C-alpha positions as CSV (number, residue, x, y, z in Angstrom):
1,M,-9.5,16.5,-7.0
2,T,-12.1,18.1,-4.9
3,N,-11.5,20.6,-2.1
4,D,-13.6,18.8,0.4
5,A,-11.0,16.3,1.8
6,A,-10.1,16.9,5.5
7,D,-6.7,18.2,6.3
8,V,-4.1,15.7,7.1
9,E,-4.0,15.0,10.8
10,S,-0.8,13.8,12.5
11,C,-1.3,11.1,15.1
12,A,0.7,8.6,17.1
13,L,0.4,4.8,17.2
14,V,1.9,2.1,19.3
15,G,3.7,-0.3,17.0
16,A,5.7,-3.5,17.3
17,D,7.4,-4.0,20.7
18,G,5.5,-1.0,22.1
19,D,7.5,1.5,19.9
20,A,6.0,4.9,19.1
21,L,5.1,5.3,15.4
22,R,4.3,8.5,13.6
23,A,1.3,8.4,11.4
24,V,-1.1,10.6,9.4
25,F,-4.8,10.2,9.2
26,V,-7.1,11.7,6.5
27,A,-10.8,11.7,7.2
28,A,-13.2,10.8,4.4
29,A,-14.5,13.7,2.4
30,S,-18.1,14.8,2.8
31,A,-18.5,14.9,-1.0
32,V,-17.2,12.1,-3.3
33,G,-14.9,13.3,-6.0
34,E,-13.7,11.1,-8.9
35,A,-14.8,7.8,-7.4
36,P,-16.7,5.7,-10.0
37,E,-18.8,4.4,-7.1
38,P,-19.3,5.6,-3.6
39,A,-17.3,4.0,-0.8
40,P,-19.2,1.4,1.2
41,D,-20.4,2.5,4.6
42,G,-17.7,2.0,7.2
43,A,-15.0,1.1,4.7
44,A,-11.5,2.4,5.4
45,V,-8.0,2.2,4.0
46,L,-4.6,1.4,5.6
47,F,-2.1,2.9,3.1
48,V,1.5,1.6,3.1
49,H,4.2,4.0,1.8
50,D,7.2,3.3,-0.4
51,V,10.8,3.6,0.6
52,F,10.5,7.5,0.5
53,G,8.2,7.4,3.5
54,I,5.2,9.7,3.9
55,D,6.2,12.0,1.0
56,A,4.1,14.3,-1.1
57,W,2.9,11.5,-3.4
58,T,1.8,9.4,-0.5
59,L,-0.1,12.3,1.1
60,A,-1.7,13.1,-2.3
61,S,-2.7,9.4,-2.7
62,A,-4.2,9.4,0.8
63,R,-6.2,12.5,0.0
64,R,-7.4,10.9,-3.2
65,L,-8.7,7.9,-1.4
66,A,-10.3,10.2,1.3
67,E,-12.0,12.2,-1.5
68,A,-13.4,8.9,-2.7
69,G,-15.1,8.5,0.7
70,Y,-12.5,6.4,2.6
71,P,-10.9,7.3,6.0
72,V,-7.2,6.7,5.4
73,L,-4.4,5.9,7.9
74,V,-0.7,6.0,6.9
75,P,1.7,4.8,9.5
76,D,5.4,5.8,9.1
77,L,7.3,2.5,9.1
78,F,10.6,4.4,9.2
79,S,9.7,6.2,12.5
80,R,12.6,4.5,14.3
81,E,15.2,5.2,11.6
82,R,14.3,8.7,10.5
83,G,13.5,11.8,12.5
84,A,10.2,13.7,11.8
85,E,12.1,16.3,9.8
86,D,14.8,14.1,8.3
87,D,15.4,14.4,4.5
88,V,14.8,11.1,2.7
89,P,17.9,9.9,1.0
90,S,17.9,10.5,-2.7
91,D,21.0,8.4,-3.7
92,P,19.8,5.1,-5.3
93,E,22.3,3.1,-3.2
94,Q,21.0,4.6,0.0
95,L,17.4,4.0,-1.0
96,A,18.3,0.4,-1.8
97,A,19.9,0.0,1.5
98,A,16.9,1.4,3.3
99,R,14.6,-1.0,1.5
100,A,16.8,-3.9,2.4
101,A,17.2,-2.9,6.0
102,L,13.6,-2.4,6.9
103,P,12.6,-5.6,8.9
104,D,9.6,-7.2,7.3
105,R,8.3,-8.9,10.4
106,R,8.5,-5.7,12.4
107,A,6.8,-3.8,9.6
108,L,4.0,-6.4,9.5
109,R,3.5,-6.0,13.3
110,D,3.4,-2.2,12.9
111,L,0.7,-2.6,10.2
112,E,-1.3,-4.9,12.3
113,A,-1.3,-2.3,15.1
114,A,-2.3,0.4,12.6
115,A,-5.2,-1.8,11.4
116,V,-6.4,-2.2,15.0
117,W,-6.2,1.6,15.5
118,L,-8.2,2.2,12.3
119,A,-10.8,-0.5,13.1
120,E,-11.5,1.0,16.5
121,R,-12.6,4.3,15.1
122,P,-16.4,4.8,15.4
123,D,-16.7,5.7,11.7
124,V,-15.1,2.4,10.6
125,D,-16.5,-1.1,10.2
126,E,-13.8,-3.5,11.3
127,R,-15.0,-5.9,8.7
128,S,-14.3,-3.4,5.8
129,L,-10.6,-2.6,6.0
130,A,-8.5,-2.5,2.9
131,V,-4.7,-2.3,2.7
132,V,-3.2,-0.4,-0.2
133,G,0.5,-0.1,-0.8
134,F,3.0,1.1,-3.5
135,G,6.5,-0.1,-4.1
136,L,8.0,-1.2,-0.8
137,G,4.6,-0.7,0.6
138,G,2.9,-2.8,-2.1
139,G,5.0,-5.8,-1.1
140,L,4.2,-5.2,2.6
141,A,0.5,-4.8,1.7
142,F,0.6,-8.2,0.0
143,Q,2.4,-9.8,3.0
144,V,0.1,-8.4,5.6
145,G,-2.9,-9.3,3.5
146,C,-1.6,-12.9,3.6
147,T,-0.9,-12.9,7.3
148,S,-3.5,-10.7,9.0
149,T,-7.1,-11.6,9.8
150,R,-8.2,-7.9,10.0
151,L,-8.1,-7.0,6.3
152,A,-10.9,-7.6,3.9
153,V,-9.0,-6.7,0.6
154,V,-5.5,-6.1,-0.7
155,V,-4.2,-3.7,-3.3
156,D,-0.6,-4.2,-4.3
157,L,0.9,-1.6,-6.6
158,C,4.3,-2.6,-7.9
159,G,5.2,-4.6,-4.8
160,D,8.1,-6.9,-4.4
161,V,7.3,-10.5,-5.4
162,A,10.7,-12.1,-4.5
163,Y,13.9,-10.7,-3.1
164,D,17.3,-11.0,-4.7
165,E,18.4,-12.7,-1.4
166,L,17.1,-13.4,2.0
167,S,18.4,-11.9,5.2
168,A,17.5,-11.3,8.8
169,A,15.4,-8.3,7.7
170,K,13.8,-10.3,4.8
171,P,13.6,-13.8,6.1
172,I,10.9,-15.1,3.6
173,Q,10.1,-14.5,0.0
174,P,6.7,-12.6,-0.3
175,I,5.5,-15.0,-2.9
176,E,5.8,-18.0,-0.5
177,L,2.9,-16.5,1.5
178,T,0.5,-16.8,-1.5
179,L,-1.2,-19.9,-0.2
180,N,-2.3,-18.0,2.9
181,L,-4.1,-15.3,0.9
182,D,-7.9,-15.7,1.6
183,R,-9.2,-12.3,0.5
184,P,-9.5,-10.5,-2.9
185,L,-6.3,-9.0,-4.3
186,L,-5.8,-6.4,-7.0
187,A,-2.2,-6.3,-8.1
188,L,-0.9,-3.7,-10.6
189,F,2.6,-3.8,-12.1
190,A,4.8,-1.9,-14.5
191,E,6.2,-3.9,-17.4
192,A,9.5,-1.9,-17.3
193,D,9.9,-1.9,-13.5
194,E,13.6,-2.2,-12.8
195,L,13.0,-3.6,-9.3
196,V,10.2,-6.2,-10.0
197,P,11.2,-8.4,-13.0
198,Q,8.3,-9.6,-15.2
199,A,9.4,-13.2,-14.6
200,H,8.5,-12.6,-10.9
201,V,5.1,-11.1,-11.8
202,E,4.3,-14.0,-14.0
203,L,5.3,-16.5,-11.3
204,L,3.0,-14.7,-8.9
205,R,0.1,-14.9,-11.5
206,E,0.8,-18.7,-11.8
207,R,0.8,-19.2,-8.1
208,L,-2.4,-17.2,-7.6
209,A,-4.2,-19.0,-10.4
210,S,-3.0,-22.5,-9.5
211,S,-4.3,-22.0,-5.9
212,S,-7.7,-20.5,-7.1
213,K,-7.2,-17.2,-5.4
214,D,-9.6,-14.3,-6.0
215,F,-7.4,-11.9,-7.8
216,E,-6.9,-9.4,-10.7
217,L,-3.4,-8.8,-11.9
218,V,-2.6,-6.1,-14.5
219,I,0.7,-5.3,-16.2
220,Y,1.0,-1.9,-17.8
221,P,2.9,-2.2,-21.1
222,G,6.0,-0.1,-21.3
223,A,5.4,1.5,-17.9
224,A,8.2,2.4,-15.5
225,R,8.1,2.0,-11.8
226,G,7.1,5.6,-11.2
227,F,4.2,5.6,-13.6
228,L,1.7,6.7,-10.9
229,D,3.7,9.6,-9.6
230,E,3.5,12.8,-11.7
231,R,6.8,14.0,-10.2
232,R,8.8,11.1,-11.5
233,Q,10.3,10.7,-14.9
234,G,8.4,7.5,-15.6
235,Y,4.9,9.1,-15.0
236,H,2.3,8.0,-17.5
237,A,-1.0,9.9,-17.3
238,G,-3.0,7.3,-19.1
239,H,-1.8,4.3,-17.1
240,A,-2.1,6.3,-13.9
241,A,-5.7,7.2,-14.6
242,D,-6.5,3.6,-15.4
243,A,-4.8,2.3,-12.3
244,W,-6.7,4.7,-10.0
245,S,-10.0,3.8,-11.7
246,R,-9.3,0.1,-11.1
247,V,-8.3,0.7,-7.5
248,L,-11.4,2.7,-6.6
249,T,-13.7,0.3,-8.5
250,F,-12.1,-2.7,-6.8
251,L,-12.5,-1.1,-3.3
252,A,-16.1,-0.2,-3.9
253,H,-17.0,-3.7,-5.2
254,S,-15.0,-5.7,-2.7
255,L,-15.5,-4.0,0.6
C-alpha cells in the first residue's frame, strides 16, 4: 500500500428512525497505489462491514480503496447494539447470534442514509456510487443494490444468498430480490465457505443468468471464507490478490 491515504476520520450519521450511527470516512489518496486503472472522477464507495463491525480488516480495506482513488464511507451497522469501545464477540455462537439478530430492513435504511451522506459530498458524483461488502456486509450490499436507486454498481464478497430460516430480522431471502437488480454486479465467493453453500451460489448464478442481469460471478476453488483477510486461518494470498484486482478493475470500468 502507499502512504498517501488520508487518516481515517470518525463521523456521525443519522440512520433509520433518526438513530445516530457511528461511521468512518477515508478520503481518496492523492496518489493512486495498486489500482490497475485510476478511479473515475467523482466515484465513491460505500463499504459494508462483516459481523465483526469496523475491525482492522475493514479499515485496511477502506484504506485500500481510498489508495485506489475512491472516497470511502463505512457506517457502523451495530452502533445501537455495541458501544464504541466494546469488544466484538469472538465465540462462534455469539457471532452467529449477532448475524441473525441484525434487522435487514433497518440495515438497508441505514445504508440508504449513508449513501445520501456520501452523495452530498462536494467531491462525489451522486451518479457514481458503488457499494462493496464482505460476509454479512456482502449480503447487505447485494440487497441494497437491489432496492436502492442511489447506487451505480454492487460488489458482493461472500455475501449470504439464502438464510437457513426467515425471521422478523430476516423477513426475505436475499436471492428473492434478484429480479430488482438493475445495475452491474461483481460477486466473489469461496468454494469452501461454511456459511454460503455452493448450491446457493449456483442458484444465484442461475437466477442472474435467466433474468439477463449484468453480472460477473467467481468462485475461488478450495478457498475458505476468510481468504481475503491475512489475519484469518483461511487467508489465501493468491486468491486475495486476484479478488482485489477484480474489484478495482470492476469499479474503474463500471462507474
